[in-house]
N, C-alpha and C positions, 0 to 999 in steps of 0.2 A: 744711204743715208746712216751713219753708226749713231746708235741711242745713244742718249744723256742721262736720261733719269730712265725711272721702272716704266713712266707712263709709255716713255718713247716703246719701248719693249713690247707693252699691249695694245700701241695702238697699230704697230706694225703687224701683229699677229692677227689681228681684228682683222686688216685690212686685206692682209693674203687668205683671207676664206670670204670676202665678198663678194659678191656675184650677180650678176643681172643690173635692173633698176635703170637701162641703158637711157629711155627716153626723160625719165625724171630727172637724171644728172645732167643729161643734156641742154635741160629746160633750166639747172644751175646753173650751170659752166655760164650758159649763154646769159644769163640776167646778171653774173656775175662780172663779168666783162664788160655788161653794157653793149652788148648787141642784140639785146632783149629790152623791150620797153618794158617787160613784168618787173613788178617789184613787189608781190606778196605772190609766194607757193602755198598751196594746202595740197598735202598729201594725205590721203585718209587709208582705213582699210581695216581688218578685221584683229584683233589681237594676235598676235605672235607671226604678224605677217612679215615683220621686217622694217618696220617704221623707224624703230632708232635707228638700228644699224644704218639705215641711208642716212640718217641724220649726220651719226658720227661720222658718213664717208664724205658726207659734205663739208663738215666742219675741218676733216681733212685736207680735203680741196682748196677750201677756202685759205687755210693758212699757208700752205702750199703756193699760193697764189698770191702772199703779202698781205693777207688782209685780219683780221682780227674775231673772231666772231666768237660769238657768247651763245650758249647751249643750257636751258634753261626747262626744268621738267613742271610741265602743270601741276603734277600731284603735290609740289613742293612749295607752290607759291597762294599764298592767301587772296583767293578771286575777288578782288577792288581793286580799283585804280591806284591806291596807295600803296596796297601790296604788291601790285605789279613794276611800279615806277621802283619800290627798294629794290624786288629781285633783278631787275634790270640794269639797275647801278648806273643809269644816264650812259650807257654802250648801247645803242639802238642802230648803229648804221649797218650791223651785221647780225640779225637775232632769229635763233632757231627754237622756237617752243615744239618741244614732247608734250604726247598726252592732254591738247589740247580740249578736250573738250570737257575736262574739271572745269577751264575757264568761260565757260557759256555763260555765265554771270555778267561776265564782262565786256562780252564780244563786241556789244554794240558801242560801249566807249571806244574797245580799240580802233574800231569802224571812226566813229565818228569824229575823235580825239589824239588818240595817238599816232594811230598812221599816218594820219596826212601831216602832223611834226614830224615825221623822219626826215632825214634829208633827202634831196634828188637822186643821191646815187643809193639811197638806203635800200636793204633787200629785210626782209622777213618770211620765213618758214614756219607754216603753223602744221604741223605732224597730229591728225587725230585718228578716233576712229569712225565718225562722224562727217558727212561732207558738210563743206561751210554752207552756213545756213543762205535763201536765196539773196539776200538784201548784197550780198560778195560777187552775185553772178548776174544779176538783172541789173544793175544800175548803170544806166552809160558809163561814168564815171572809172569804176570799179571794174568795170569788165577790160577796160586798156588795159591795168596793169595787175591782174589779179590770173594765174594759172591754176588749174585743178588737176588733181591727178590720183589716178584711183589707185593705189599700190595693190595689185591682183598677185595669186600663187605666180609661183616661177613654171617655165616652158620644162620639158623634159630635158632640155638641152644644159639649161641653168643648174637643174635639180641635181643631175650627173656631175658637173661642175663641183658643187657648192659639197656633195660627196666625197669628191675628189679630195676638194683639201680641206676636205677635216680626218684626211685618213682613210677614208677608204677605198683603198687601193685594188681588188677584186671586182672585175666589170659585172660578173653574174651577180655579185653581193648588192653593191650599188645599183644594178636593175630590181632586186627583189625589195630594196629601203625605198626606191622613188616610188614604186608602187606603194608600199605603204603610208609614205610622205604625203601624194598626190598635191606636189608642190608647194605645201608650206614647209619655209624656212626654218622656225622654230623646232619642225618636228622632224625634219629633216637632221636637222642639227643632233636631236636629243636621240633620235635612232642610230647616227651615227657613232653616239656616248655608248651606245648600248651594246652595238656590236662590236666597240672595240673590248667591250667585257667580254667578248664572245659567244652572247646569246642574240640568236636571231628570231625576233619574231615569228609568229604566222598571220596574227594580227595585232592591233592594236590593243585588243582587250590583254592582251598576255602582259602586256608592260603597266600595272595601274599607275606607278611612280610616273610615268611621261603622260598616261592619260589626264592624272592630278593636274600636271602643271600644264599641261591645255585648257583641262576644265576652268582654271582658274581665272583665264581671261576671257572665259564665254560666257560664266552664270554669272559672274559679278555685278552688272548688272540689273540682274532680273528682280523685279519689283517687288514679286508676290508669287506665292505658289500657283496662283492660275497662271501667272508668267512661265513658272518651270513646266506646266504642264502644255502649254503652248507650243513651248520648244522641244520639249519630247514628241508631242505631235509635228512638229513641222520634221523631227530626224526621222519619224518612222512612217508619214505619207509621203509618196512623191511627189504630190504637188498639194499645199495645204490651203483651203479657202477659206474664207469667213463663216459660210455653212459649215464645213467640217469642225471649227472649232465654235460653234455654237454647241455640235454633240461632246464634246471633248473639255471644255470651262464655261459651258452656258452663257448668262448675262453677260461675264464679261469678255465675251468673243470682240467685238467692235474696238474697243481697249488694247486686248493682247495683237487681233492682226494689224493693229498701228503701229505698235511698238514692233514687233516681229519684219515690218516692212523697212523700220530705220537700221534695223541690225547689219552691220558691216558685211558678215558673212551669209547674208539671205538675199538670194537674189531674186526679183520679181520677173515672171516669165507668162507667158500667156495660160492663162486656166489655173493661174496660183502663185504662192509662194513657194520657194527651194532654196536647200542649203545647199554650201560648197557638200563635195563629197569628204572630206577627211571630217569636217564640222559633221556632218550626220553621223559617221562612224563614232567618230569621240561621245557623243552625246547619247549614243544606243547603246556602246560600250558602257557607260555610265550610268546611265536612268535601268539599263535592264540589270545591271550591278547591285543597284543601290534599292528597286524594287520591282523583281521580277513579276508577281503575281500582278502589280497593278500596272505595268509595263502589258503585260500578255492580255488585261482588258482594255487597256487602249489601243492595241493591236488591232482586236475585235472589234471596236467602236468601228475605226477607219474600216477594216473589212465588210462589217454591214453596211457602212453607210455607201460606201462604194458596190454593192450589190444591190443596194435597195435604191440607190440612181441609176444605175444602168435600167432596170427598169421600168421607171418612173419617166425618164428623159427621154431627147432622140437627137439626133444630130453630133456637132463638135462635143456637146457636154457628155453625151454619153459615152464617146469615144473616150474622151478624158478620162472618165471614172473606169471605164474598160483598162485603159492603162495604168491608173491607178492600183486596181486589184492584180495586174500581170508584176508591176513591180516590189507587190510585198512579197514575192520567191524570192528572200534573200539567199535561200538558201537550196536553191533548186541547183543540177548539174549546168544551169546556165547562167549562173548569178557574174560573171565578171561581164557578161556581154548587156544585159541589163543595167550594170554599173556604167559600160561604156557609152552607151545612148541615152542612160539620161545624164552624164555630162555633155552630151552633144547639143542637148537642149530639149526640148519638144518637137515634136512631128508628127502631123496629124495623119490618119488611113482615111482616105476619101474614095469613094468611088471611082473606079477608071473610067476614062472617056473611049469611044469606038477607035480613033485615033490614037491612044495607046496598044491597040490589041497587036499590031504589028512588031515594038519592041518587045512587050510580052512574049509573042512566039518565038521571036528570036533567043530568047532567053531559054525559052524551054528546048529548041533546038540544040542549045548549048552543051545545056547541063542536061540533058535527057533523050535525044536523038530524033530525027527524022519521022521517025512513028509517032513519036509520044507529041510532035510538035504536030502535026496532019490530026491525029485525034482532037488534039486544042481548040485548033481551028474549027473543026464538025461544035464540039462544044460551043465555043463561044458563039456559033450561026445559030445555032439551036435556045441556048441558054446562055445570052450574054448578061442577067442581072447581077451575079454572085462574084461579082470579081472587084477587088478593091486594093488601092494603092498607096505606097507611101513617096510622095512627092517631093521632091529638093527644088533646089534652085539649078539644079543640074537637070531635070527633069524625074522621071519616074526612077526612085533606087529599090525600091522591092513591092511584090505583087503577092497575093493569094486567089485561088479561084475555087471555088466551094459550086456543089449541086445538090438539090434534093432531089431524091429519087422514091417514091415513081413518079418521073416525071413525063413523060410521054414519047421522051424524043427517042431516035434509033440507036440514039449514041450510047443507049446502055445498053444494047445488045454490041453494039461496036468496037466499045471501048473495051480491052479485054482484063482492065482493073477494074473498075465498076462492075463488070460482068462477074468475077470473082468473088466480090465484095457482098453481090445480092444474092449468090450462088449461098456464100459461106451463111448471111442472115437466113435462107429461105431453110436449109439443113438445119440449123440448130435454135432460131427462135425466129419464127417469120415474123413479119410485118403483119397489123390486121389491117382492118379498112377504117381506112384517114390516116392512120399512121405514115411517117418519112423518115427516111435513111439518109442523114448527113453527110456529104463525102467533102473533105479537102481535099480535089484534086491534083492540082498544082499550085505553088509556090517556090518563090528563087528571089535571089537580089542580085543587082548588078555586077559588083563585086568578087562575092564568095559564094552563087549558087545558094542553096539550103542550108550554108550556113554563113548568109551573110546577117549584121546585124537587122538591118530593115527586112528581110524577111522575116525574122524572129517576132519583130514588130508588126507586120502586118498580119501573120498567123495568129500571135496569140490574143490583139486586141480584136479579130473577126472572130474567131471561135469563143472566144467571153461571149461577147454579146449574142453572138447565135446559142451557147449552151444556155446561157440565163431567161433570155426572152422566148425563141422560139420553143415549139411543140414535137420534138422529136424522139422516135424510139431508139436510133441507133444514131452514135457518131464514128466519122471515120476520118483519121488524117492521115494519106499515103507522103511514104519520105522512098528518095533514093539512095536516100545517105543515114542508113539506121545504124551504121559504127558509132556516128557522130548523135543521132537523134535518139536513140533508145533508151538512154539513159535518163533523159529528161522526159519519155512518155511514161518511163517505169515511173518515177516521181507523180505524176498526174496519177496514174491511177491505170493507164492504157495498156491492152496488152498487145503483142504484134498477131495477129490473128488469121492475117491474110498474107502470101508471096506468090508476085507474079512474075515474071522475067520478060520485059516488052524491049524490042530491040537491043539485045545483051546485056540489059540494068534491070538489076534487083529494083522492082519494086514491093515494100512492106509496108501493109496497113495498120495500122492501130486502133482498136478499136473500144467500144463500151456502150455497152445494152444497157441503157437509162430508168430501161423500164423495173429491172432488177437493182441499179445503183442510184436512185432518184438524183438529179444535179442537186436537190438541198441537202441532202448524204455526202455527196461529192464534195459540197464548198465545204462542210464540216472537214472535211478528211484533209483540203489542203490547206483550211487555215490552221491547223494542226500541224502539218509538214512547213508551214510558212516559219513555224516556229523553232521546229525539231529537224526538219530532213526526213526525209526516209523514201522509200519504192516497193514498188511492188502493187499488185492491183488491190481491190477492197479485201477484207477478210471475208471470208465465206459467210461467215455469220451475220455479217450485216448485210447479206444481199435478200432481196425480196424473193418469194418463189415465183416459177417462171411465167410469163404471162399468160394469162388465161384467153382462151380465141373468145370467138364473140360469142358463141352458142354458149362454151361454160361459162363465158361471166353472164349471159342471162341467167342461166341456172343458178350460179350462185346469188345475185340478186334476189331470186325467188326463194331461195334459203334463209337468207338474212331475213327476209321479211316474214317469214315464216316464225323465225326465234329472236324476232329482237326482244322479247321478254322472256327468253332465256339463255343467258348469259354461257350457260355452259354448253348447249347446243352452239350457239355463235360463235364460240371461240375454235370448231373446227369448219366455219364457212373457207370458203376458198377468199373470199375479198378480204381478209385480215391479212394484211401484210402487202395489199397491194396498194397501189396511189387511194384509192377510197379510204384507207385506215389505216395508222399500225396494230391497232387492237380492235377489241368486241366494243370498249364505247365509241372511238371515233368515226367506225364501222356504222354502230347504230344510230350515230349523231349525223352522219352524211347522208343514209337514208332514209331518217326522217327530216332532214334537210331538202330532198328530191321533192319529195311529198309535199312538203308546202312550197317549191318553186312551182306547186302545177297551175298554182294559183294565178298565176301570169299568164296562163293559154287559153285558149278556148275552149268553153266547158270544161276550165281548170276548177272551177269551185266543186263541180260535181265530181267530177274524180278522185281529186282530194277527199271527199266526204265518202266515197265507196274505200279507199285503200283504209283510211280513216276507221271504217266501222270493221274491215274485214282483218287488218293487222294490231293497230294501236291502240283502239278501243274494241277490241274483235267481239263481234255477237259470238252465241255458239257455234251457231252455222252459216254458209253462205246462205241459206234459203231465209235464215230469219233479220242477216243483214240485210238483204234484199228486201222484208220485211218493214223491218226501222227505218230503212230509205224512202219508203214507200212506191218502190219500184217492181214492176213485174221481174221474174227472175231471169229470163231470155235478157231484158237489158240491161238488168245489172251484170249480166257476166260479159256482156260486149262491152261496157263501163270498165269494167273491172281486167278485162282484156288489154284496151286501150290503156288506160291507167299502166297498169306493167309495163308496158312497151315505150310511155314517156317517161315511166321514171328512169328506165332501164339506160334510155339513149342519155338521159341526163348525168345519170353516173358514168355511161359510156365514155362521155366528151371529156370527164374528171381523168378517166383510166388513161386515155390515149393523148392526153395533155391538151386536146382544142377546146373545154370547158375551163371554169371557175377551179382553180387546185382545190380551195377548199369551202365545200357548200358550206360551211357552218364552222362558227368559231367557237361553239358549245363544249 
């Protein structure tokens, strides 16, 4: 139809770029034609999602059907009954109201008085950020005539169509903008405008003007600084819980939690709240730009909250926190995989069941061959407990299987990969009595083998929990796809240490000696790389000395005892730089704490007194110490030898990770 006024030209151009919203328009069309009993339609969704564009399309369709619609903006209406009636002007048979959240003060009046007075064939469309109050949805009378539609992000097909209609002709460019826009109509339109000028950003952070437009719609409702911090927490964390908010906003946590829960761009999922990915990226770009130091501090709070929770909880709570920690790695080589996983919702990593074994063996045979499948079958029979899976409604989607060695199974010798790993450990830094080697031996996903996103999820969650909670000397992860995984393990600081060919397939084992680079130091390194990226093993200067043998450790404990009051000599003690203490002060405190701990053992008070008089408040000689203690010298010597052995055992348990990591906090 030819345009008669400029408004017609504008409307035709607008309608040419409109895409999607089929369900909402179908509901409107049926109500308009009288084929549906619905007389009140609610459409709700976050800012920039296309609610206004949808109302304008409804207006155009109503006019084409011969009706006379009235479109009002809630921001321009006095929120009183009189103000609303003035704005409506007596034309209420087809009324569409945008920004309805601004009229919440008269929602009850509209429901009780205004809407019941409309003609039987009247139609009211209310569009806002919030879903309608419960009274519209639970009252039996209203439920018959009210339809509620959540306006969500466009799917990939509609997003590509929007970009094409906006003038982005090149398919590759559309795909790039589609990835950035993540189905958000306003963002896609703004990106198309940016691309029309010849500049195609790599990330939203590169287009601050675009981010500013989006932020205006996201942040305008935040009532306080605590709510802004809550938004920043929600943007940075994978799942935001009220417990986490207590760490970031303090006593305001319950109020901020409730406010976040009501945001249209925040979804409530098992375990917590999460924003849409585009919202997350926009908020992150703004908060990091606005206050980088504060945002870095917030990141650290989330990181530490996750680590502490992993170590203090069990079951599902622990693995949600492990996912939280994994998803902080925004700048790893596998960032896209984590984003995709998050957009698909939460997925639990759970222990495998015996009936899963046949499926897992089939995956191993598909990816690694029959020899590896036979080895896995042997391992499953001997050590079935270290197997976790991701289970979806379609069944097992991914899995991981690990081993702690030594385990006593003959498979340690029969499996050439495990044998090669243990030989490498024996040659370079042997395990000591009580120490274990953790080996992630088999892992895969149903769709893409070791590149599968569910294989990544199963492996990441299982490894994080193991590394943060189990006393282990070495960790290894075996991959048959080093081309894909090499950069990621480099990001983690793991080195390719063992290569073995099995059944014609190269197996690469990436490893870490935790005795030289303890988990606490590794978590510090990861916290930094979560911000800046990076790759490669820990710097040599950050490594602790090679681990002491059990015999050398005992000698070092005696050296420390003899020099507790000589810091210059204690500095040369081999315990300095071990798990016992990073410096002389920590070593001295740990040794004294171990002596004090003897009080809880049989005859411990007497043994403690012997060490006290020999080393802490030392008598001039051992003979003098025996005399002060009132002991025959031979008895004193027996007690001293026993006390030395017990203190050494207490410290050894700390050294190999089976005892309390810190004997003293002094």
